[in-house]
C-alpha positions as CSV (number, residue, x, y, z in Angstrom):
1,M,-58.4,234.9,145.6
2,E,-59.8,231.9,147.4
3,L,-57.2,229.3,148.3
4,N,-57.7,225.8,147.1
5,E,-55.7,223.6,149.4
6,E,-55.2,220.7,147.0
7,Q,-54.0,222.9,144.2
8,F,-51.7,224.8,146.6
9,I,-50.1,221.6,147.8
10,A,-49.7,220.3,144.2
11,G,-48.2,223.7,143.2
12,F,-45.9,223.7,146.3
13,N,-44.5,220.3,145.4
14,S,-44.0,221.2,141.8
15,G,-42.4,224.5,142.7
16,Y,-40.0,222.7,145.1
17,L,-39.0,220.2,142.5
18,L,-38.6,222.7,139.8
19,A,-36.4,224.9,142.1
20,Q,-34.3,221.9,142.8
21,Y,-33.8,220.8,139.2
22,E,-34.9,223.5,136.8
23,Q,-34.4,226.9,138.6
24,E,-34.4,228.9,135.4
25,V,-37.7,227.4,134.1
26,L,-39.4,228.0,137.4
27,T,-38.3,231.6,137.5
28,S,-39.4,232.2,134.0
29,L,-42.8,230.6,134.7
30,L,-43.4,232.6,137.8
31,T,-42.5,236.0,136.3
32,Q,-44.7,235.4,133.2
33,I,-47.8,233.9,134.6
34,S,-50.7,236.1,135.6
35,P,-53.3,236.0,137.2
36,V,-52.1,234.1,140.3
37,N,-54.2,231.2,141.5
38,S,-53.7,228.6,144.3
39,Y,-51.4,226.4,142.2
40,I,-49.1,229.3,141.2
41,S,-49.1,230.6,144.7
42,G,-48.0,227.1,145.9
43,M,-45.2,227.0,143.3
44,T,-43.9,230.3,144.7
45,Y,-43.9,229.0,148.2
46,G,-42.3,225.8,147.1
47,K,-39.5,227.7,145.5
48,K,-39.0,229.8,148.7
49,E,-39.0,226.6,150.8
50,Y,-36.3,225.0,148.6
51,E,-34.2,228.2,148.8
52,L,-34.6,228.2,152.6
53,T,-33.6,224.5,152.9
54,L,-30.6,225.1,150.7
55,Q,-29.4,228.1,152.8
56,T,-30.0,226.1,156.0
57,N,-27.9,223.2,154.7
58,Q,-25.1,225.6,153.7
59,L,-25.1,227.2,157.1
60,D,-24.9,223.7,158.7
61,D,-21.9,222.9,156.5
62,L,-20.2,226.1,157.5
63,R,-20.8,225.4,161.2
64,K,-19.3,221.9,160.8
65,I,-16.2,223.3,159.0
66,R,-15.7,225.9,161.7
67,S,-16.1,223.4,164.6
68,K,-13.5,221.1,162.9
69,G,-11.1,224.0,162.6
70,K,-11.6,225.0,166.2
71,D,-11.1,221.4,167.3
72,S,-7.8,221.1,165.4
73,R,-6.5,224.4,166.8
74,E,-7.3,223.3,170.3
75,S,-5.5,219.9,169.8
76,E,-2.4,221.8,168.5
77,L,-2.3,223.8,171.7
78,D,-2.2,220.7,173.9
Protein backbone atom coordinates (compact mmCIF):
# COMPACT_ATOMS: atom_id res chain seq x y z
CA MET A 1 0.00 0.00 0.00
CA GLU A 2 1.34 3.38 -1.00
CA LEU A 3 0.84 6.05 1.64
CA ASN A 4 -1.05 9.15 0.53
CA GLU A 5 0.02 11.81 3.03
CA GLU A 6 -3.05 14.04 2.66
CA GLN A 7 -5.44 11.13 3.14
CA PHE A 8 -3.42 9.87 6.11
CA ILE A 9 -3.56 13.27 7.82
CA ALA A 10 -7.30 13.60 7.19
CA GLY A 11 -7.85 10.09 8.55
CA PHE A 12 -5.62 10.79 11.56
CA ASN A 13 -7.63 13.88 12.46
CA SER A 14 -10.93 12.05 11.98
CA GLY A 15 -9.71 9.10 14.04
CA TYR A 16 -8.56 11.37 16.87
CA LEU A 17 -11.90 13.19 17.00
CA LEU A 18 -13.94 10.00 16.78
CA ALA A 19 -11.85 8.44 19.55
CA GLN A 20 -12.53 11.51 21.66
CA TYR A 21 -16.29 11.71 21.11
CA GLU A 22 -17.54 8.45 19.52
CA GLN A 23 -15.22 5.64 20.62
CA GLU A 24 -17.68 2.85 19.87
CA VAL A 25 -18.36 4.09 16.33
CA LEU A 26 -14.65 4.31 15.57
CA THR A 27 -13.93 0.85 16.95
CA SER A 28 -16.78 -0.59 14.91
CA LEU A 29 -15.56 1.12 11.75
CA LEU A 30 -11.98 0.01 12.14
CA THR A 31 -12.87 -3.61 12.78
CA GLN A 32 -15.26 -3.86 9.82
CA ILE A 33 -13.39 -1.94 7.11
CA SER A 34 -11.16 -3.83 4.74
CA PRO A 35 -8.92 -3.29 2.72
CA VAL A 36 -6.90 -0.70 4.58
CA ASN A 37 -5.93 2.48 2.75
CA SER A 38 -4.10 5.66 3.80
CA TYR A 39 -7.22 7.23 5.31
CA ILE A 40 -8.08 4.17 7.42
CA SER A 41 -4.47 3.79 8.48
CA GLY A 42 -4.53 7.43 9.60
CA MET A 43 -7.71 6.81 11.57
CA THR A 44 -6.02 3.94 13.39
CA TYR A 45 -3.04 6.10 14.31
CA GLY A 46 -5.35 8.96 15.34
CA LYS A 47 -7.14 6.62 17.73
CA LYS A 48 -3.84 5.42 19.18
CA GLU A 49 -2.63 9.00 19.62
CA TYR A 50 -5.79 9.96 21.49
CA GLU A 51 -5.45 6.95 23.78
CA LEU A 52 -1.81 7.84 24.45
CA THR A 53 -2.74 11.45 25.22
CA LEU A 54 -5.48 10.30 27.57
CA GLN A 55 -3.11 7.98 29.43
CA THR A 56 -0.46 10.69 29.69
CA ASN A 57 -2.99 13.12 31.15
CA GLN A 58 -4.14 10.52 33.67
CA LEU A 59 -0.54 9.85 34.73
CA ASP A 60 0.06 13.58 35.16
CA ASP A 61 -3.04 13.82 37.35
CA LEU A 62 -1.80 10.94 39.49
CA ARG A 63 1.61 12.57 39.88
CA LYS A 64 -0.06 15.80 41.03
CA ILE A 65 -2.20 13.94 43.55
CA ARG A 66 0.83 12.07 44.89
CA SER A 67 2.92 15.22 45.20
CA LYS A 68 0.09 17.00 47.08
CA GLY A 69 -0.15 14.07 49.47
CA LYS A 70 3.59 14.10 50.00
CA ASP A 71 3.61 17.85 50.65
CA SER A 72 0.78 17.59 53.21
CA ARG A 73 2.51 14.73 55.04
CA GLU A 74 5.76 16.70 55.22
CA SER A 75 3.98 19.78 56.62
CA GLU A 76 2.31 17.61 59.29
CA LEU A 77 5.75 16.42 60.43
CA ASP A 78 7.00 19.98 60.93
